[in-house]
C-alpha positions as CSV (number, residue, x, y, z in Angstrom):
1,M,249.5,87.6,331.2
2,I,252.5,85.9,330.3
3,D,256.0,87.9,331.0
4,E,258.5,87.8,327.8
5,D,261.1,85.0,328.1
6,E,259.1,83.3,330.9
7,G,256.1,81.1,331.2
8,G,253.9,83.0,333.2
9,G,254.1,86.0,335.7
10,F,253.2,87.3,339.0
11,G,250.6,86.1,341.1
12,R,247.7,88.5,341.6
13,K,248.2,88.9,345.1
14,A,251.8,88.8,345.2
15,A,252.1,91.5,342.3
16,G,249.7,93.9,343.9
17,I,251.7,93.7,347.1
18,L,254.6,94.8,345.7
19,A,253.0,97.2,342.8
20,A,251.8,99.1,346.5
21,A,255.0,99.0,347.9
22,L,257.0,100.2,344.6
23,V,254.3,103.2,344.4
24,T,254.9,103.8,348.0
25,L,258.7,104.3,347.5
26,G,258.0,106.4,344.5
27,I,260.0,103.9,342.4
28,L,258.7,102.6,338.6
29,F,260.1,99.8,337.4
30,A,258.9,99.2,333.8
31,G,256.6,96.2,333.5
32,A,256.5,95.4,337.4
33,Y,253.3,95.0,337.8
34,F,250.2,95.6,335.5
35,V,246.8,93.9,335.9
36,D,246.2,91.0,333.7
37,P,243.3,91.5,331.4
38,S,241.6,88.3,330.9
39,A,239.2,89.7,333.5
40,T,238.5,92.6,331.9
41,R,238.2,90.8,328.0
42,E,235.6,88.5,329.9
43,R,233.7,91.1,331.2
44,L,234.0,93.1,327.6
45,G,232.9,90.2,326.0
46,L,235.6,90.2,323.6
47,I,238.6,88.1,322.4
48,P,240.3,90.3,319.3
49,E,241.5,88.9,316.4
50,L,245.0,89.5,316.7
51,D,248.2,90.0,314.1
52,V,250.8,89.6,317.0
53,P,250.2,87.7,320.4
54,Y,250.7,89.9,323.2
55,V,253.9,89.0,325.2
56,S,254.6,91.6,327.3
57,S,258.6,93.2,327.7
58,R,260.6,92.7,330.7
59,P,262.1,95.3,332.6
60,P,265.4,95.1,331.8
61,T,264.7,94.7,328.0
62,V,262.2,98.4,328.5
63,Q,264.8,100.6,330.1
64,A,267.5,99.3,327.2
65,M,264.8,100.1,324.7
66,L,264.2,103.6,326.2
67,D,268.0,104.1,326.4
68,M,268.8,102.9,322.5
69,A,266.6,105.5,321.6
70,D,267.9,108.3,323.5
71,I,264.2,109.5,324.6
72,G,264.2,112.7,326.5
73,P,261.5,115.0,327.6
74,D,261.0,116.5,324.3
75,D,260.4,113.7,322.7
76,Y,256.8,112.1,321.2
77,V,256.9,108.2,321.1
78,I,254.5,105.8,319.4
79,D,254.6,102.7,320.5
80,L,253.2,100.2,318.0
81,G,251.5,97.2,319.4
82,T,251.3,98.7,323.2
83,G,249.9,95.9,324.8
84,D,249.5,97.1,328.5
85,G,251.2,100.5,327.5
86,R,254.9,99.5,329.9
87,I,257.4,101.2,327.4
88,L,255.6,104.0,326.7
89,L,254.3,104.6,330.3
90,A,258.0,104.5,331.4
91,A,259.4,106.5,328.8
92,A,256.6,109.3,330.3
93,V,257.5,108.6,334.0
94,D,261.5,107.9,333.5
95,R,262.5,110.4,330.5
96,G,259.3,112.9,330.8
97,A,258.1,112.1,326.9
98,S,254.6,112.4,325.8
99,G,252.9,109.5,323.1
100,L,250.3,107.5,321.9
101,G,250.4,103.8,322.3
102,V,247.7,101.4,319.9
103,D,246.7,98.2,320.1
104,L,244.1,96.0,318.6
105,D,243.2,94.5,322.2
106,P,240.5,96.6,324.1
107,A,241.0,95.0,327.5
108,L,245.0,96.1,327.1
109,V,244.1,99.4,326.0
110,E,241.6,100.0,329.2
111,E,244.3,98.3,331.5
112,A,247.2,100.8,329.9
113,R,244.5,103.9,330.3
114,S,244.3,103.1,334.1
115,R,247.5,102.4,334.2
116,A,248.6,106.1,333.1
117,E,246.0,107.5,335.3
118,S,247.3,105.9,338.6
119,L,250.7,107.0,337.3
120,G,249.3,111.0,336.6
121,V,250.8,110.7,333.2
122,A,247.3,110.7,331.5
123,D,247.7,113.8,330.4
124,R,250.8,113.0,328.4
125,V,250.1,109.4,327.0
126,K,246.9,108.5,325.2
127,F,246.2,104.7,324.2
128,R,244.1,103.9,321.6
129,E,242.6,101.3,320.0
130,Q,243.8,101.0,316.8
131,D,245.2,99.0,314.1
132,L,249.3,100.0,314.2
133,F,249.1,100.1,310.1
134,D,246.0,102.8,310.2
135,T,248.0,104.8,312.6
136,P,249.8,108.0,311.1
137,L,253.3,107.7,312.5
138,D,254.4,111.5,310.7
139,Q,254.6,113.0,314.7
140,A,256.7,110.7,316.3
141,D,260.3,111.1,317.4
142,V,260.6,107.8,318.6
143,I,258.7,104.3,317.3
144,T,259.0,101.6,319.7
145,M,257.6,98.1,319.3
146,F,257.5,94.4,319.8
147,L,255.7,93.1,317.0
148,L,256.7,89.9,314.8
149,P,259.4,89.7,311.8
150,S,256.7,89.8,309.3
151,V,254.9,92.7,310.5
152,N,258.3,94.7,310.8
153,M,259.0,94.2,306.9
154,D,255.6,95.1,306.5
155,L,255.9,98.4,308.6
156,R,259.3,98.9,306.8
157,P,258.7,101.0,303.7
158,R,256.6,103.2,306.1
159,L,259.3,103.7,308.7
160,L,261.9,104.3,306.4
161,E,259.9,107.1,304.4
162,L,259.6,109.0,308.0
163,T,261.6,112.4,308.7
164,P,265.4,111.8,308.7
165,G,266.6,111.3,312.1
166,T,263.5,109.9,313.8
167,R,264.2,107.0,315.8
168,I,263.2,103.3,315.8
169,V,263.5,100.5,318.7
170,S,262.6,97.1,318.4
171,N,262.4,94.0,321.2
172,R,264.0,91.0,319.2
173,F,263.2,91.1,315.7
174,D,265.3,93.3,313.3
175,M,263.9,94.7,309.7
176,G,265.2,92.4,307.5
177,D,268.2,94.1,305.3
178,W,268.2,97.2,306.5
179,P,271.2,97.3,309.4
180,A,270.8,98.3,313.1
181,D,272.6,101.4,313.8
182,E,273.0,99.2,317.2
183,E,272.1,95.8,318.5
184,R,272.5,94.8,322.9
185,R,271.8,91.7,323.8
186,V,269.6,92.4,327.1
187,V,268.0,88.8,329.4
188,G,269.3,86.6,326.7
189,Y,267.8,88.1,323.6
190,P,268.1,91.4,320.9
191,V,267.6,94.6,321.1
192,Y,267.9,97.1,317.7
193,S,268.0,100.4,316.9
194,W,267.8,102.9,313.8
195,I,268.3,106.3,312.5
196,V,265.9,107.0,309.8
197,P,268.7,107.9,307.4
198,A,268.5,110.9,304.8
199,D,268.0,110.5,301.1
200,V,271.4,111.4,299.7
201,A,271.8,109.4,296.9
202,G,272.8,111.0,292.9
203,R,275.1,113.7,292.2
204,W,275.4,116.6,294.2
205,L,277.3,120.0,293.1
206,V,278.8,121.5,296.3
207,K,280.4,125.4,296.1
208,I,283.3,125.8,298.2
209,G,284.7,129.6,297.9
210,E,285.9,129.5,294.4
211,G,286.0,125.7,294.0
212,E,283.7,123.8,292.9
213,L,283.4,119.8,294.0
214,T,280.7,117.0,292.2
215,L,280.0,114.0,294.8
216,N,278.2,110.7,293.5
217,F,276.7,108.9,295.9
218,E,275.4,105.6,295.7
219,Q,273.0,104.7,299.1
220,D,272.2,101.7,300.5
221,Y,270.1,102.6,303.9
222,Q,272.3,104.5,306.3
223,T,275.4,103.4,304.3
224,V,276.7,105.7,301.6
225,R,279.5,105.5,299.1
226,G,280.7,107.7,296.0
227,T,283.0,109.2,294.2
228,A,284.4,113.1,294.0
229,L,285.5,115.4,291.6
230,L,287.3,118.7,293.1
231,N,287.6,121.1,290.3
232,G,287.5,118.4,287.8
233,E,290.0,116.1,289.1
234,N,289.0,112.5,291.0
235,A,289.8,113.1,295.0
236,P,289.4,110.1,297.1
237,M,286.1,110.7,299.5
238,T,284.4,108.9,302.6
239,A,281.0,110.0,303.7
240,E,279.4,108.9,306.6
241,L,275.6,109.5,306.9
242,R,273.4,109.4,310.5
243,G,269.9,110.5,310.0
244,D,270.1,113.8,308.5
245,R,273.4,114.7,309.4
246,L,275.9,114.2,306.4
247,S,279.8,113.9,307.2
248,I,282.3,114.7,303.7
249,L,285.9,113.6,303.9
250,V,287.5,114.5,300.6
251,S,291.6,113.8,300.3
252,T,293.4,116.7,298.4
253,P,297.1,117.0,297.4
254,D,296.6,119.9,299.8
255,G,295.1,118.2,302.4
256,E,292.0,116.9,303.6
257,I,288.4,119.1,303.8
258,L,286.0,117.8,305.8
259,L,281.9,118.6,305.0
260,E,279.4,118.5,307.6
261,G,276.1,119.4,307.3
262,R,272.5,118.5,307.5
263,V,270.5,117.0,304.9
264,E,267.3,119.3,303.7
265,G,265.8,117.5,300.7
266,D,268.0,118.8,297.6
267,A,270.5,121.0,299.5
268,I,272.4,120.6,302.5
269,S,273.4,123.1,305.0
270,F,277.0,123.0,305.9
271,I,278.2,123.0,310.0
272,G,281.1,126.2,309.1
273,G,282.3,127.6,305.8
274,A,279.2,130.3,305.6
275,D,280.2,130.3,301.6
276,W,279.5,126.5,301.3
277,T,276.5,125.3,299.4
278,A,275.3,122.2,297.9
279,S,272.4,121.4,295.6
280,R,271.6,117.7,294.3
281,Q,271.6,117.5,290.6
282,R,268.3,116.4,289.1
């Protein structure tokens, strides 16, 4: 098994001793020990054709991915190209999450299932031999992946169609011109995260008591620009979109109006201001 950024992994005997010690202490360092799947491949008589070569993520990278995706016990994580399952297993053991890992390599899938059993999380995480492009993603709260740039780009249209607020984190590779919401460098390489943005492009009519605010938004992924008319008069406006949460700041001669709400299709549910309503004009 090749460890990320290194030319080789632990020797099997040394790794086994280390793993036993960690289990005895009740401590899981993601990826500290996973069985080399080559013997399993030989036993199964399988040499899969893979779009993405298997390279494992190092423990600090795994922990950074969990942090950046803000994974918690209520999250369902789908790990695409799961390999030996270390990212999903860490999410389950360290964060209490549940989820699914998919990979085309049957030996890696078998090893991940075995590891889930030994860690006592097989009831919460499942591993499936499956093409990631055939995997439904709608159930995910979080998508994790360590793929290739071309695969990320092929996945991007599907990811952008997920429920706004879905978190995505990628080891090493970005999403082209879709800018990351956060980027960190871990052991010398980048890790990227995104929050799927709601669609807010178009013309919106906002009722504020007896007043009327018209917003015209242009959108480039999570970046929103636009203009505002308050009771027919131009008003300076800025907007910030994070997942399905939209904040709008409108400047008027009488002061600033801050609107914060959740985008729900062609409507916005505002926080505060019970008499405020917003609808997209089609």
